[in-house]
C-alpha positions as CSV (number, residue, x, y, z in Angstrom):
1,X,-1.4,-27.1,8.6
2,X,0.1,-23.6,6.6
3,X,3.0,-22.3,9.0
4,X,3.3,-19.3,7.2
5,X,3.3,-16.4,9.1
6,X,2.1,-13.0,8.0
7,X,4.8,-10.4,7.5
8,X,4.2,-6.6,8.5
9,X,6.1,-4.0,9.6
10,X,6.2,-2.3,12.8
11,X,5.6,1.4,12.5
12,X,9.0,2.3,13.1
13,X,10.4,0.5,10.1
14,X,6.9,2.1,7.8
15,X,8.2,5.2,8.8
16,X,12.0,4.4,8.2
17,X,11.0,3.0,4.4
18,X,9.0,6.0,3.7
19,X,12.1,8.1,5.2
20,X,14.1,6.8,2.5
21,X,11.7,7.8,-0.7
22,X,12.7,10.8,-2.3
23,X,11.0,10.5,-5.6
24,X,7.6,12.0,-5.7
25,X,5.9,9.1,-7.8
26,X,7.6,6.4,-5.6
27,X,6.3,8.4,-2.0
28,X,2.6,8.9,-3.8
29,X,2.6,5.4,-5.1
30,X,3.8,3.1,-1.4
31,X,1.9,6.0,0.6
32,X,-1.6,4.8,-1.6
33,X,-0.3,1.1,-1.2
34,X,0.1,1.4,2.7
35,X,-2.8,3.4,3.4
36,X,-5.6,1.7,1.4
37,X,-4.1,-1.7,1.4
38,X,-3.3,-2.1,-1.8
39,X,-2.0,-5.3,-3.5
40,X,0.2,-4.5,-6.2
41,X,-2.2,-5.6,-9.0
42,X,-4.6,-2.9,-7.8
43,X,-2.1,0.3,-7.5
44,X,-1.3,-0.6,-11.2
45,X,-5.3,-0.7,-12.3
46,X,-5.0,2.7,-10.8
47,X,-5.2,5.4,-13.7
48,X,-5.7,9.7,-13.9
49,X,-9.6,9.3,-14.2
50,X,-10.0,7.3,-11.0
51,X,-8.6,10.6,-8.9
52,X,-11.4,13.2,-8.3
53,X,-9.5,16.2,-6.5
54,X,-12.5,18.1,-6.6
55,X,-14.4,15.6,-4.9
56,X,-11.3,14.3,-2.6
57,X,-12.3,10.7,-3.6
58,X,-10.1,8.0,-5.6
59,X,-12.2,4.7,-7.1
60,X,-10.3,2.0,-6.3
61,X,-10.6,-1.7,-8.2
62,X,-10.1,-4.6,-5.7
63,X,-9.0,-8.0,-7.3
64,X,-9.7,-11.4,-5.5
65,X,-13.2,-10.5,-4.1
66,X,-12.1,-7.6,-2.2
67,X,-14.7,-4.8,-2.6
68,X,-13.9,-1.5,-4.8
69,X,-15.2,1.3,-4.9
70,X,-14.9,4.8,-3.9
71,X,-13.1,5.9,-1.1
72,X,-11.5,8.8,0.2
73,X,-8.3,10.7,-0.3
74,X,-6.5,11.4,2.9
75,X,-5.0,15.1,3.3
76,X,-1.4,14.3,2.8
77,X,-2.1,11.5,0.1
78,X,-4.2,14.3,-2.0
79,X,-1.0,16.8,-1.6
80,X,1.8,13.6,-2.6
81,X,-0.5,12.6,-6.1
82,X,-0.8,16.3,-6.9
83,X,3.4,16.7,-6.6
84,X,3.8,13.3,-8.4
85,X,1.1,14.8,-11.2
86,X,3.3,17.7,-12.1
87,X,6.0,15.6,-12.8
88,X,4.2,12.7,-14.0
89,X,5.7,11.5,-17.5
90,X,2.6,11.1,-20.1
91,X,3.9,7.6,-21.1
92,X,1.0,5.1,-20.2
93,X,-2.8,5.3,-18.9
94,X,-2.1,4.1,-15.8
95,X,-2.0,6.8,-12.8
96,X,2.0,5.5,-11.6
97,X,4.1,5.6,-14.9
98,X,7.8,5.5,-16.0
99,X,10.0,6.2,-18.7
100,X,8.8,3.4,-20.6
101,X,4.7,3.1,-19.8
102,X,2.7,2.2,-17.2
103,X,4.5,0.7,-13.7
104,X,4.1,-3.0,-13.5
105,X,4.1,-4.9,-10.7
106,X,7.9,-6.4,-10.9
107,X,9.4,-2.6,-10.8
108,X,6.9,-2.0,-7.8
109,X,8.1,-4.7,-6.7
110,X,12.1,-3.9,-7.3
111,X,11.5,-0.2,-5.9
112,X,10.2,-1.9,-2.8
113,X,13.3,-4.0,-2.4
114,X,15.3,-1.0,-3.1
115,X,13.5,1.2,-0.3
116,X,13.7,-1.7,2.3
117,X,17.2,-2.2,1.3
118,X,18.0,1.7,2.2
119,X,15.6,1.6,5.2
120,X,18.3,-1.9,6.3
121,X,14.7,-3.6,7.0
122,X,14.5,-7.3,6.7
123,X,15.1,-8.9,3.3
124,X,12.3,-11.0,3.9
125,X,9.4,-8.0,3.6
126,X,7.6,-7.4,0.2
127,X,5.4,-4.8,-0.9
128,X,3.1,-6.6,0.2
129,X,3.7,-6.9,3.7
130,X,2.9,-2.8,3.7
131,X,-0.8,-4.3,2.9
132,X,-0.6,-6.3,6.1
133,X,1.0,-3.7,8.4
134,X,-1.5,-1.1,7.5
135,X,-4.2,-3.6,8.9
136,X,-2.1,-4.4,12.1
137,X,-1.4,-0.7,12.4
138,X,-5.1,-0.2,13.1
139,X,-5.1,-3.3,15.4
140,X,-2.9,-2.4,17.1
141,X,-4.4,1.3,17.8
142,X,-7.6,0.0,18.8
143,X,-8.9,1.3,15.3
144,X,-12.0,-0.6,13.8
145,X,-10.8,-1.8,10.2
146,X,-14.8,-1.7,9.1
147,X,-13.4,-1.0,5.5
148,X,-14.4,-3.7,2.9
149,X,-10.6,-3.7,2.1
150,X,-9.2,-4.6,5.6
151,X,-12.1,-6.9,6.7
152,X,-10.1,-9.9,5.3
153,X,-7.0,-8.9,6.9
154,X,-8.1,-8.1,9.8
155,X,-9.7,-12.1,10.5
156,X,-6.3,-13.2,9.4
157,X,-4.0,-11.4,11.3
158,X,-6.6,-12.1,14.9
159,X,-6.0,-15.9,14.2
160,X,-1.9,-15.9,14.0
161,X,-2.0,-13.4,16.8
162,X,-4.2,-15.8,18.6
163,X,-1.8,-18.5,17.7
164,X,0.9,-16.7,18.8
165,X,-0.6,-16.5,22.1
166,X,-1.7,-19.7,22.5
167,X,1.6,-20.8,21.6
168,X,3.6,-18.8,24.7
């Protein structure tokens, strides 16, 4: 039996993490990863053309058999994206770029570790922990996670919670 635990951050840890991010790009990037339950690779697939501020929609491409498509842009995410786009470096085709072009999976993981260290979070957390955190936080709040992009996460979180209750 696979004994790996799903690593997720508490709501307080997420707040501490975001409190350490001052950079506009990084704030928008990690906001999107958290709120849309994105994998790092899905964040790197986003382009400027995927964002439609007029309709308040964003097109998300899912990997690993996820359900992609148009999603609403949350009001605060829209504000963060607009602030980032004011300073975005036009060095690549992706939505999130740096001095040398499109941000890579590796660079995003490095950035996560920098902010997590500043927030004094457990070093075992990874950027993927944000993806698990949103599913867990929605379940803790009694919210349904009907979005296709969270269904599989929800099942694995419920199974882990059941195993924890049985073991107790």
